[in-house]
C-alpha positions, -999 to +999 in steps of 0.1 A: +149-455-895+169-484-908+194-502-885+230-498-896+246-533-896+280-523-909+296-527-875+283-561-868+304-591-861+294-619-885+321-643-876+304-676-868+317-712-866+310-736-895+294-764-874+264-754-852+254-773-822+218-784-819+194-787-790+157-794-788+152-756-788+167-752-823+201-747-840+226-722-826+262-713-833+289-714-808+309-681-808+346-689-814+358-661-791+374-667-756+358-652-725+359-614-722+382-615-691+410-628-713+410-597-734+435-569-730+407-544-723+395-564-693+430-569-680+437-532-683+406-524-662+416-550-636+451-535-633+436-500-632+413-511-603+442-528-585+463-496-587+437-478-565+409-454-571+407-423-548+379-420-523+348-403-538+352-374-514+385-366-532+371-374-566+342-350-562+365-321-555+378-324-590+354-301-609+368-310-643+361-346-636+326-339-623+318-318-653+329-346-676+309-374-660+273-366-671+252-369-702+219-356-714+194-369-739+161-350-745+146-345-710+168-370-692+200-360-673+224-387-661+250-377-635+274-406-629+301-386-612+294-403-579+307-436-592+341-447-581+356-440-615+380-415-630+381-403-666+407-429-672+383-456-659+357-445-684+382-446-713+390-482-703+353-491-701+347-477-735+377-498-747+360-528-732+327-520-750+346-519-782+363-552-775+329-568-768+314-551-799+285-539-777+269-514-802+276-538-831+256-565-812+227-541-807+228-534-844+227-572-851+197-573-827+179-545-847+188-562-880+169-594-869+199-616-863+191-646-841+212-634-811+192-656-787+213-685-799+202-711-774+166-709-787+174-699-822+154-667-820+157-630-830+152-604-802+131-577-816+114-557-788+127-525-806+104-534-835+074-533-812+078-495-809+089-489-844+074-461-866+055-473-896+083-462-919+110-481-900+125-512-913+129-543-891+130-578-905+132-614-892+142-642-916+140-616-944+104-608-937+091-574-926+078-573-890+069-536-889+037-542-909+024-570-886+033-550-855+013-520-867-016-542-878-019-554-842-016-518-829-043-507-853-065-536-841-058-527-804-068-491-811-100-500-828-110-524-801-100-502-771-118-472-787-150-494-791-148-505-754-140-471-740-167-453-760-193-477-746-201-491-780-190-526-768-216-539-744-214-567-719-239-595-716-264-574-698-261-544-720-238-524-697-206-507-709-172-522-698-155-500-672-132-525-655-104-547-668-085-575-651-053-585-669-044-622-662-008-630-668+024-637-648+061-626-651+067-606-682+029-608-690+023-587-659+052-568-643+059-543-671+023-535-677+017-529-640+048-506-638+034-485-666-001-485-652+011-472-618+035-447-634+006-430-653-019-432-624-015-396-615-010-366-638-025-357-672-027-393-684-047-404-654-076-382-666-081-405-695-088-434-670-114-415-650-142-439-640-122-469-650-105-497-631-075-518-641-065-548-620-037-574-625-040-611-615-007-629-616+000-650-585-017-684-585-025-679-548-064-678-545-060-647-522-047-629-553-080-638-571-100-623-542-080-591-542-083-586-579-120-593-582-134-581-549-143-546-561-153-556-596-188-563-611-189-591-637-214-571-657-189-543-663-157-563-663-135-575-691-108-601-685-077-603-707-059-637-707-023-631-715-003-662-725+015-668-758+009-706-757-023-705-736-007-732-715+011-713-687-001-732-656-006-703-632-022-680-658-046-706-671-057-717-636-064-680-629-081-676-662-104-706-656-112-692-621-122-658-636-142-675-663-161-694-637-168-661-618-182-646-651-202-677-660-218-680-626-229-644-627-238-640-663-240-674-680-219-692-705-228-669-734-212-640-716-176-654-720-170-639-755-183-605-744-163-604-712-130-622-721-103-615-747-068-628-752-033-618-759-018-650-774-003-667-804-026-698-801-060-691-818-072-727-815-067-729-778-082-694-774-113-706-793-115-738-772-115-716-741-146-698-753-130-666-764-136-653-799-103-657-819-112-623-836-106-608-801-071-623-798-042-598-801-011-616-811+026-613-804+056-633-817+083-657-805+109-629-811+093-611-781+107-622-748+082-620-719+102-595-699+105-573-729+069-576-740+052-546-724+056-528-757+036-556-774-001-564-771+008-578-736+010-543-722-005-521-748-039-539-749-048-536-711-032-501-709-050-489-739-083-500-725-075-481-693-057-450-705-066-449-742-045-458-772-032-423-779-016-423-744+001-456-751+013-444-785+032-417-767+047-443-744+059-463-775+074-431-790+094-425-758+108-461-759+116-457-796+136-425-789+159-444-766+162-472-791+174-448-817+196-430-792+213-463-782+222-471-818+234-437-828+248-417-799+286-415-793+298-434-762+301-405-739+266-394-747+250-428-748+229-432-717+222-470-718+258-477-727+271-455-698+248-471-673+256-506-685+293-501-684+291-487-649+271-518-640+299-540-653+325-519-634+306-521-601+297-558-604+326-575-621+355-552-610+344-537-577+326-569-565+292-553-557+266-581-561+236-560-555+221-528-570+192-506-559+167-484-577+155-455-556+127-436-574+118-404-558+084-406-573+056-427-558+042-434-593+074-453-601+069-478-573+067-508-597+099-499-616+122-519-593+100-550-594+099-549-632+136-544-635+142-572-611+128-595-638+143-577-668+178-577-653+179-608-631+161-631-656+183-618-684+217-617-668+214-642-640+236-667-660+266-688-651+279-697-685+289-678-717+272-681-750+296-710-759+286-729-727+319-722-709+315-714-672+321-678-664+354-671-646+343-637-633+313-623-613+283-613-635+248-602-628+234-584-598+205-587-573+182-558-581+157-543-556+142-510-546+115-489-530+102-454-537+120-424-523+117-417-486+101-451-480+134-468-488+153-443-466+134-456-436+138-492-447+172-502-460+194-471-464+210-479-430+227-508-448+237-485-477+254-460-454+271-482-428+268-518-440+274-534-474+282-513-504+252-512-527+253-490-559+221-470-562+203-455-591+185-424-579+156-414-602+137-381-597+115-358-616+117-320-618+079-316-620+054-334-598+023-350-612+004-339-581+019-306-568+010-295-533+024-261-521+014-250-487+043-225-482+017-197-478+003-216-449+036-219-431+053-248-447+090-241-456+089-258-490+064-276-512+058-313-508+077-321-540+106-299-529+107-318-496+109-351-515+135-339-539+156-325-510+163-361-501+169-370-538+198-345-539+211-351-504+213-389-503+238-394-532+262-369-515+258-385-481+267-419-496+297-405-515+312-383-489+303-401-457+313-387-423+346-394-406+359-395-370+375-361-372+342-344-382+324-362-354+351-351-329+346-315-339+309-319-333+315-331-298+304-367-303+313-389-274+344-409-281+327-443-275+300-434-300+323-423-328+327-458-344+289-461-344+283-427-360+311-430-386+300-432-422+327-446-445+313-429-477+327-439-510+293-455-519+286-453-557+254-440-573+239-426-605+214-398-606+187-397-633+169-364-633+139-364-657+116-334-667+083-350-658+066-384-654+047-386-687+038-415-710+067-405-732+093-404-704+080-436-689+087-452-722+122-437-722+130-449-687+117-484-696+139-487-727+169-472-709+168-500-683+161-527-709+191-517-729+213-512-698+207-549-692+216-557-728+249-537-726+260-557-696+250-591-711+269-583-743+300-573-724+299-605-703+293-626-734+261-643-720+227-648-735+205-622-719+174-635-738+168-670-726+156-681-691+162-718-686+166-712-649+129-709-644+122-744-658+136-768-632+113-757-604+083-759-627+092-795-637+095-805-600+063-787-593+044-809-618+055-839-598+043-824-565+010-814-582+004-849-593+011-862-558-013-837-542-040-847-567-036-884-558-034-878-521-063-854-519-084-875-543-077-910-532-056-909-501-024-921-519+007-924-499+033-897-504+064-912-519+092-905-543+105-874-525+134-869-501+125-872-464+124-835-458+099-828-486+079-860-477+075-848-441+063-813-452+039-828-477+025-851-450+019-820-428+003-801-457-021-829-467-030-841-432-067-840-424-066-858-391-065-825-371-073-795-393-067-771-363-033-786-355-003-762-352+018-789-370 
């Protein structure tokens, strides 16, 4: 596989701007909302779209608004769109050169312009014969060298050949990392925790330690034995404050139980800083590297995710996961628009967000194993597309980005679907599987349907309930009291996608991950923003350093709290007060 770059847009200005991050070009194009394609969509929306109840009666339309790739079926007929809407959205994708920009990404172009970096998470799941380059240098070879090293190490640990300090085999792993060094790996770990893949983890434990809250440390370690535990410190620079504090805490836990010499046997690293890894007491030979062209929220396909997951499930399982993600990468770059799942989902996201004004979006997975998909996509999407300016620094003049959230299946129904049906309009992605990873069928004992069929009955019913609603006339026919009719009316016309997948396997989990990663990219490319930097996370960290320094001086020497506004000063005084420890403030 070699990315085709013939459709790329190589027009760049002659004079680059420079920041402390590096050199980046300012695209010479105006904002996308000044384009004819955007204006046509806006006029189309203003002209009025029929209610979904009416749209769903058009069988020709319904039959047209779906797409299939391998074992994934996408039905998007319950979006407030017509076939004309979709044609206009495809025109918008052409205007924004969406697929061309993805091909630039695959070709190693530094599309993260504010940081001067390539964006190459597709290379992380490449086949050995694929071609991906950055700065004219092959990256497929280094990627597979790390994968080979991960396989050799994880096989050694899982077989029992690798021994801890007391001669016992390692059966538990605690992965220490935060944000992108945690959320994606936890999603995959949970998704594979039942079904065939779970058999490979029999007798093994995988914990994640992310939050700097000491309670998180207790929760991660309370069931673990230092003698049989391996800690993985995941930090590219080995300087991430939360991660390194947790790493030092776990190191102390190991040393207190087993002695200083146990550290190299019970701690490894995923990092790009061998000197700092060595200074920490970890053998640099047991450092598994990743690169600056891997964004944290896109790093689950790197050593960040593959190392802990291979220790738990085995490398062969994770190789299938990578193959699944690769299949969507190739599909994205080659499928026609009407068959291109990430493109379709991204364009519908733009439609719902920028043209219909829906600022939130929900992911409803009717599969308990997928409970961590929504938290992972919260970061993938909101850290990527939570931007206020275009690539050239100009402030956006249209709404972009959504708040993402979700809960599994019927849990969500009993939590926030009330708002979906009768409150604000929230577009929903319904995700379900044809086959359960833990089938229970008690129909011979009197149950009407199997447990999975009960679950999926809701999967099929909820999208229609949101689309059709229930009006006053129907309620009158049912004999509902007149004064209750306003309270029991469901407006309907609530958009949703349905993703129906064959089964939850390592391969399809990789596909779902890549599908959502690329949906985010589609929307960012349409909006003309940089979906691959995250300066928004920095300001709070900078101010946090000031607070940390103040706490150290106050706790250590009774220094007066100063240099903050009166509100923060008052709260810090309450927090550091020792005059009455039992005070209720």
